N, CA, C and O of each residue as an XYZ file, in Angstrom:
380
protein
N      -1.813     -8.335    -68.523
C      -2.928     -9.149    -68.139
C      -3.896     -8.297    -67.334
O      -3.490     -7.486    -66.502
N      -5.146     -8.489    -67.588
C      -6.182     -7.698    -66.937
C      -7.032     -8.621    -66.069
O      -7.475     -9.679    -66.515
N      -7.259     -8.192    -64.782
C      -8.072     -8.989    -63.864
C      -9.268     -8.144    -63.467
O      -9.106     -7.037    -62.954
N     -10.443     -8.647    -63.696
C     -11.690     -7.978    -63.339
C     -11.700     -6.497    -63.703
O     -12.157     -5.679    -62.905
N     -11.237     -6.151    -64.817
C     -11.281     -4.783    -65.299
C     -10.144     -3.912    -64.810
O     -10.152     -2.709    -65.072
N      -9.151     -4.473    -64.098
C      -8.017     -3.681    -63.628
C      -6.835     -3.990    -64.544
O      -6.416     -5.142    -64.657
N      -6.304     -2.970    -65.190
C      -5.169     -3.232    -66.073
C      -3.938     -3.660    -65.275
O      -3.809     -3.302    -64.104
N      -3.057     -4.403    -65.876
C      -1.879     -4.936    -65.189
C      -0.885     -3.851    -64.798
O      -0.058     -4.077    -63.915
N      -0.938     -2.694    -65.420
C      -0.005     -1.621    -65.068
C      -0.563     -0.683    -63.989
O       0.051      0.341    -63.688
N      -1.719     -1.020    -63.405
C      -2.314     -0.165    -62.363
C      -1.562     -0.373    -61.044
O      -1.151     -1.488    -60.724
N      -1.392      0.698    -60.298
C      -0.704      0.580    -59.006
C      -1.688      0.081    -57.950
O      -2.900      0.242    -58.090
N      -1.151     -0.525    -56.897
C      -2.023     -1.039    -55.845
C      -2.503      0.126    -54.991
O      -1.743      1.055    -54.719
N      -3.749      0.078    -54.573
C      -4.268      1.183    -53.768
C      -3.580      1.203    -52.396
O      -3.141      0.161    -51.910
N      -3.486      2.378    -51.775
C      -2.849      2.456    -50.466
C      -3.692      1.719    -49.420
O      -4.918      1.663    -49.522
N      -3.035      1.172    -48.442
C      -3.709      0.452    -47.375
C      -4.269      1.472    -46.398
O      -3.571      2.399    -45.987
N      -5.526      1.299    -46.031
C      -6.156      2.226    -45.092
C      -5.588      1.999    -43.696
O      -5.376      0.862    -43.275
N      -5.351      3.079    -43.000
C      -4.855      2.986    -41.624
C      -5.845      3.676    -40.699
O      -6.667      4.482    -41.134
N      -5.751      3.345    -39.413
C      -6.615      3.994    -38.430
C      -6.158      5.432    -38.243
O      -4.962      5.719    -38.307
N      -7.096      6.329    -38.014
C      -6.695      7.696    -37.692
C      -5.873      7.702    -36.398
O      -6.063      6.852    -35.529
N      -4.975      8.652    -36.285
C      -4.084      8.716    -35.138
C      -4.841      8.819    -33.823
O      -4.390      8.274    -32.815
N      -5.964      9.495    -33.806
C      -6.712      9.682    -32.569
C      -7.304      8.363    -32.078
O      -7.519      8.202    -30.877
N      -7.569      7.424    -32.973
C      -8.173      6.160    -32.577
C      -7.134      5.072    -32.323
O      -7.465      4.004    -31.809
N      -5.917      5.331    -32.671
C      -4.869      4.345    -32.460
C      -4.461      4.357    -30.995
O      -4.054      5.400    -30.484
N      -4.560      3.210    -30.299
C      -4.175      3.205    -28.885
C      -2.681      3.444    -28.731
O      -1.867      2.931    -29.499
N      -2.344      4.227    -27.733
C      -0.929      4.489    -27.489
C      -0.387      3.416    -26.569
O      -1.094      2.940    -25.681
N       0.837      3.039    -26.770
C       1.463      2.031    -25.934
C       2.059      2.706    -24.712
O       2.725      3.736    -24.816
N       1.815      2.124    -23.575
C       2.361      2.648    -22.330
C       3.855      2.358    -22.291
O       4.302      1.290    -22.708
N       4.612      3.310    -21.793
C       6.056      3.117    -21.694
C       6.407      2.192    -20.532
O       7.466      1.565    -20.527
N       5.492      2.108    -19.529
C       5.725      1.225    -18.403
C       5.207     -0.164    -18.731
O       4.145     -0.317    -19.335
N       5.953     -1.153    -18.336
C       5.530     -2.523    -18.551
C       4.568     -2.911    -17.438
O       4.912     -2.796    -16.262
N       3.379     -3.363    -17.784
C       2.430     -3.749    -16.729
C       2.955     -4.975    -15.996
O       3.693     -5.775    -16.569
N       2.572     -5.125    -14.716
C       3.043     -6.290    -13.976
C       2.508     -7.572    -14.605
O       1.419     -7.584    -15.179
N       3.268     -8.630    -14.494
C       2.879     -9.904    -15.072
C       1.868    -10.638    -14.202
O       1.315    -11.657    -14.616
N       1.623    -10.128    -13.000
C       0.677    -10.750    -12.079
C       0.010     -9.666    -11.253
O       0.462     -8.521    -11.240
N      -1.051    -10.021    -10.573
C      -1.750     -9.057     -9.736
C      -0.924     -8.739     -8.503
O      -0.244     -9.612     -7.964
N      -0.981     -7.502     -8.057
C      -0.286     -7.113     -6.840
C      -1.288     -6.490     -5.886
O      -2.268     -5.873     -6.304
N      -1.026     -6.660     -4.605
C      -1.888     -6.117     -3.568
C      -1.010     -5.343     -2.601
O       0.051     -5.820     -2.197
N      -1.450     -4.158     -2.232
C      -0.752     -3.369     -1.232
C      -1.560     -3.423      0.049
O      -2.729     -3.037      0.077
N      -0.925     -3.906      1.115
C      -1.615     -4.026      2.397
C      -1.463     -2.749      3.200
O      -0.452     -2.054      3.104
N      -2.478     -2.452      3.990
C      -2.370     -1.330      4.921
C      -1.408     -1.735      6.024
O      -1.071     -2.912      6.155
N      -0.968     -0.776      6.813
C      -0.048     -1.068      7.899
C      -0.630     -2.061      8.883
O       0.055     -2.983      9.325
N      -1.894     -1.872      9.223
C      -2.539     -2.771     10.181
C      -2.644     -4.187      9.617
O      -2.393     -5.159     10.329
N      -3.013     -4.304      8.349
C      -3.149     -5.625      7.733
C      -1.802     -6.325      7.646
O      -1.711     -7.529      7.885
N      -0.760     -5.583      7.308
C       0.573     -6.171      7.234
C       1.042     -6.623      8.606
O       1.608     -7.707      8.744
N       0.810     -5.798      9.624
C       1.204     -6.158     10.989
C       0.480     -7.426     11.438
O       1.087     -8.305     12.049
N      -0.823     -7.521     11.137
C      -1.588     -8.708     11.520
C      -1.096     -9.944     10.778
O      -1.042    -11.035     11.346
N      -0.742     -9.775      9.526
C      -0.223    -10.896      8.745
C       1.106    -11.378      9.313
O       1.340    -12.581      9.429
N       1.971    -10.439      9.664
C       3.260    -10.809     10.239
C       3.084    -11.465     11.605
O       3.829    -12.382     11.952
N       2.110    -11.006     12.377
C       1.831    -11.596     13.684
C       1.371    -13.042     13.507
O       1.784    -13.926     14.258
N       0.512    -13.280     12.510
C       0.034    -14.635     12.249
C       1.157    -15.554     11.796
O       1.097    -16.766     12.000
N       2.178    -14.977     11.182
C       3.296    -15.804     10.740
C       4.279    -16.080     11.872
O       5.281    -16.765     11.669
N       3.997    -15.549     13.068
C       4.795    -15.915     14.232
C       5.729    -14.845     14.770
O       6.461    -15.108     15.724
N       5.731    -13.661     14.202
C       6.623    -12.613     14.690
C       6.034    -11.934     15.920
O       4.816    -11.861     16.080
N       6.906    -11.443     16.779
C       6.461    -10.677     17.942
C       6.225     -9.236     17.521
O       6.626     -8.821     16.434
N       5.571     -8.480     18.390
C       5.311     -7.066     18.090
C       6.625     -6.311     17.900
O       6.721     -5.439     17.036
N       7.626     -6.640     18.696
C       8.929     -5.971     18.564
C       9.578     -6.295     17.219
O      10.154     -5.411     16.585
N       9.490     -7.545     16.780
C      10.060     -7.934     15.489
C       9.311     -7.263     14.341
O       9.912     -6.841     13.354
N       7.994     -7.173     14.487
C       7.187     -6.510     13.456
C       7.563     -5.030     13.389
O       7.689     -4.466     12.303
N       7.737     -4.414     14.540
C       8.110     -2.995     14.577
C       9.434     -2.771     13.860
O       9.576     -1.808     13.106
N      10.401     -3.648     14.089
C      11.699     -3.517     13.407
C      11.541     -3.695     11.903
O      12.110     -2.937     11.118
N      10.772     -4.693     11.508
C      10.596     -4.988     10.082
C       9.866     -3.864      9.348
O      10.174     -3.561      8.195
N       8.883     -3.243     10.038
C       8.076     -2.202      9.402
C       8.608     -0.795      9.669
O       8.032      0.183      9.194
N       9.690     -0.688     10.418
C      10.280      0.613     10.768
C       9.272      1.491     11.513
O       9.107      2.673     11.213
N       8.602      0.874     12.494
C       7.620      1.580     13.306
C       7.956      1.390     14.778
O       8.805      0.574     15.137
N       7.283      2.151     15.613
C       7.458      1.955     17.051
C       6.611      0.758     17.483
O       5.631      0.397     16.832
N       7.018      0.159     18.595
C       6.261     -0.977     19.126
C       4.850     -0.527     19.507
O       3.896     -1.289     19.354
N       4.713      0.696     19.999
C       3.394      1.215     20.369
C       2.464      1.265     19.153
O       1.285      0.926     19.256
N       2.994      1.685     18.010
C       2.176      1.742     16.790
C       1.755      0.343     16.371
O       0.601      0.121     16.003
N       2.686     -0.600     16.426
C       2.358     -1.981     16.075
C       1.309     -2.528     17.039
O       0.380     -3.218     16.620
N       1.455     -2.224     18.326
C       0.463     -2.653     19.309
C      -0.917     -2.102     18.961
O      -1.919     -2.805     19.087
N      -0.969     -0.851     18.525
C      -2.253     -0.259     18.124
C      -2.815     -0.997     16.910
O      -4.011     -1.284     16.859
N      -1.962     -1.305     15.936
C      -2.411     -2.036     14.752
C      -2.972     -3.403     15.129
O      -3.959     -3.860     14.553
N      -2.330     -4.051     16.103
C      -2.734     -5.395     16.503
C      -3.853     -5.390     17.533
O      -4.393     -6.442     17.875
N      -4.201     -4.205     18.027
C      -5.255     -4.116     19.028
C      -4.801     -4.563     20.401
O      -5.611     -4.972     21.232
N      -3.510     -4.484     20.634
C      -2.967     -4.861     21.932
C      -3.049     -3.645     22.842
O      -2.533     -2.573     22.526
N      -3.706     -3.838     23.974
C      -3.830     -2.738     24.931
C      -2.487     -2.576     25.631
O      -1.947     -3.523     26.203
N      -1.973     -1.384     25.576
C      -0.712     -1.124     26.267
C      -1.021     -0.664     27.669
O      -2.042     -0.027     27.924
N      -0.133     -0.994     28.561
C      -0.327     -0.581     29.942
C      -0.118      0.920     30.036
O       0.940      1.447     29.693
N      -1.126      1.571     30.494
C      -1.035      3.021     30.642
C      -0.152      3.329     31.843
O      -0.261      2.704     32.898
N       0.694      4.276     31.660
C       1.549      4.691     32.756
C       0.734      5.640     33.619
O       0.339      6.725     33.193
N       0.500      5.202     34.825
C      -0.268      6.055     35.728
C       0.640      6.475     36.879
O       1.458      5.702     37.379
N       0.470      7.669     37.256
C       1.233      8.154     38.404
C       0.289      8.212     39.584
O      -0.841      8.689     39.481
N       0.761      7.732     40.669
C      -0.076      7.791     41.866
C       0.368      8.978     42.687
O       1.559      9.208     42.895
N      -0.588      9.706     43.134
C      -0.238     10.849     43.976
C      -0.122     10.358     45.421
O      -0.808      9.428     45.845
N       0.737     10.993     46.130
C       0.848     10.603     47.543
C      -0.462     10.920     48.254
O      -1.192     11.825     47.852
N      -0.748     10.185     49.290
C      -1.993     10.446     50.001
C      -1.994     11.864     50.529
O      -0.942     12.415     50.854
N      -3.161     12.449     50.612
C      -3.201     13.836     51.087
C      -2.674     13.899     52.523
O      -2.941     13.032     53.355
N      -1.937     14.935     52.764
C      -1.383     15.106     54.112
C      -2.237     16.072     54.887
O      -2.773     17.044     54.355
N      -2.344     15.777     56.140
C      -3.078     16.697     57.010
C      -2.078     17.671     57.597
O      -0.961     17.292     57.948
N      -2.472     18.902     57.700
C      -1.508     19.869     58.252
C      -1.168     19.520     59.708
O      -2.006     19.068     60.488
N       0.056     19.746     60.010
C       0.516     19.473     61.383
C      -0.160     20.458     62.327
O      -0.356     21.628     62.000
N      -0.511     19.954     63.508
C      -1.150     20.870     64.460
C      -0.206     21.976     64.848
O       0.991     21.760     65.037
N      -0.744     23.125     64.961
C       0.106     24.281     65.313
C       0.181     24.398     66.838
O      -0.823     24.287     67.541
N       1.366     24.619     67.308
C       1.615     24.772     68.727
C       1.627     26.263     69.050
O       2.262     27.052     68.350
N       0.927     26.637     70.106
C       0.894     28.035     70.466
C       1.775     28.331     71.614
O       1.861     29.480     72.047
């Protein structure tokens, strides 16, 4: 049987494929199913503070020093000041 001038014993033409350079490659890593956000240390500390944790608890959770967490939270730490003894006057010399 002949259809539109093609004999019945004719082979089907090959299917055209995209050139390899234009074919997108599949990533081996599976993309996340949802958006993710990475917070900076300061933002994470502030978020934990808002959720009710103390600076000490935040420091333990984030594996940081309390001083670092205080800096992230903007908490002024008490500066350790040393007071010098009042100046002494030399003892009068006896002749």
